[in-house]
N, C-alpha and C positions, 0 to 999 in steps of 0.2 A: 505494500500499499504506501511505503513511501517514496518507492520509485516511480508513482504513477504521480505523486506531489512534485517531484523533484523534474520532473519532466517536464508537467505544467508551468514547473519555473523556468524552465531549462529552453522554450521555448522560442524560435529564433524572431528577431524583430522584424521580418519579412511580413510575420502572422500579425502581428500589432499596427504594421503598416497599414496591410490589408484593412484591415477594420477599420483601423480610424478611416482609412481614402471612404471604404463603402458605408461608413457613418457619414461623413462631408456630401458624400454623395446622393444618399438617402435624404438629407438634411437640403442640399438645395433638389432636389426633384419636390419635395414635399413644400418647399417656398414656391415655384412654380407652380404647383397645382392650385397653392391657396390664391395666389394673384391672378390666374386664368378663374379662379371659381370666381373672386370678388368682382371680376371684370364682366362674367356672364349673369352674376345674382344680382348686377346692379343696373344692368342696360338693355335694350332693346336686340337681342342677336344676331336676328336678321340684318342689321343692318351692318354691320362687317362682311357683309358679302361685295363684290365687286359693284361699283358707285356708278357703273354707267351701263345701260341696259342692252347696249349692242352686242359688248362683251356677255361671253356665255358664264352663268353663276358661277363662282368657286367661292369658298374658306377663304377666311383669312387666315395667313401662317402668321397669326402671335409672336413665333422665334424670329423671324426675319424682319430686322429692323435698326431703328439707331435710336439714341439719346434726344430729343430737341428742347433747347431752350423756353419756357410758356411760360413770362410773367405774368399775362394775361390770366389766366384762371387754375394755376398755382402759386402757393401750396394749398392744399386741399384742407387744410385749419390749420390755426393759429397756436402754437407751443401754450404760448400765457395763456388763451382762451379756452384752454380744455383743462378743465376739471381732475382728471381722471389720467393727467400725465403722474407717472410717480417723481418724483425729485433725482434719484439714479438716474432716469432717462431724461430729462431735461437739458438739453444742450443750452438754452440760456440761462438757466439758474447758472452752471458754471463758467458764465461770461464768454460764449463764442459768441462772435461776432457777424460771422460769413455766414448767410442762409442763404446764398445763391442755390444749394444745395436742392433746397425744396422747389426749385421750380422746374427741375427737369422732368419729363415724362418720356413714356416708349412709345415710338411712332413707327406701329410698322410700314415694311414697302407696300405700298398697292392698294390700300387701305385704313380709314379712320377708326380708331377705337371712339367710339361714344365716353363723354363725360361722365365723372364718378356723379350716381344720382343717389342720394339716401334714400330719401323717401323709396324710391324702388325698391332698392336693398331689404330694406324692413319691412316692405311689399311680399318680397319674393321669399323672406324669412317668416313669413307668420304660423307662427305655432309649431315655431323647428326651432332648433339649436344650431349653431355656428362654432364646433368647437376649435380651437388652436392648440395643436399638442407639440411640443418641441421645447428648446430649451430657450435661453434667454435673448435669442435670436429674434426666436415665434412671440416670444413675451412683448418685446418691443412692435413687431408686427401686431399684434393683438391690440394694444392699448394703440398704435395710429390707426387700424379700422375703429374702435370705440368711438375717438376723439372725430373721425369722420361722420358716425352718421347721430354722435351723441348733439351736435347743433341744429341737427330739425327733429329734435324731441322735446317737448317742456318740459323743466324741472322737476314737475310731479309726476310725471310717466318714465324717470327711469333712476336705476341707482344701482350700487355699486357693493359688493361684499365677497369677503375674504373667509378662505377654509381652509383647513389642513395645515395649519402655518405658514399660509401666506401663499402655497402652491399651486391651490384652485382660488380664483379669482372669476364669481359670476359677476358679468352686467346682464341686467335688466330692462328691458327696453318693455313697456305696456303697449303696444301697438295696438293691439285692436281701437282703444280709446282715441288714439294718436291718428289711425288712418280710416277712420269714421270720420274724424271731423274735418278731412283733407278732400274726400269726395265728394 
């Protein structure tokens, strides 16, 4: 039995590297899936087709494109205006002065992504749960998503609670009442 534990301890570093690389690949894949899900849930998906009627309809390739500077519609939320940004994720609290990084958006080649619509996302998520699972990177993205939708919800209809030593954070939007007022 002692030999088996010694073998595990003596595992070559390439095994650890491949596990670490696989983990990072999995995290990258999950992040990409979350971004695509957010775009899909908050938009009118058919608008991602080719804009010209003479061309044969095709779906937008979200992975082929470039970053473009957009100071007209970005940033999607102001850090100081969102009560749900924890201090350890707040760049402004620590004195960051350059905020131009918040004004870049992804522009796929050959099609346009519709702008983020918090009310449309909340409508798609009505009676559903939207879950982020992951590490601190995912936690930061989750807080950003909360800040993007919370501005569309009146204060009395939203809440945040912390559970299990803050490893589970729940943001509740009572969207039934909100969306019935919007229609």
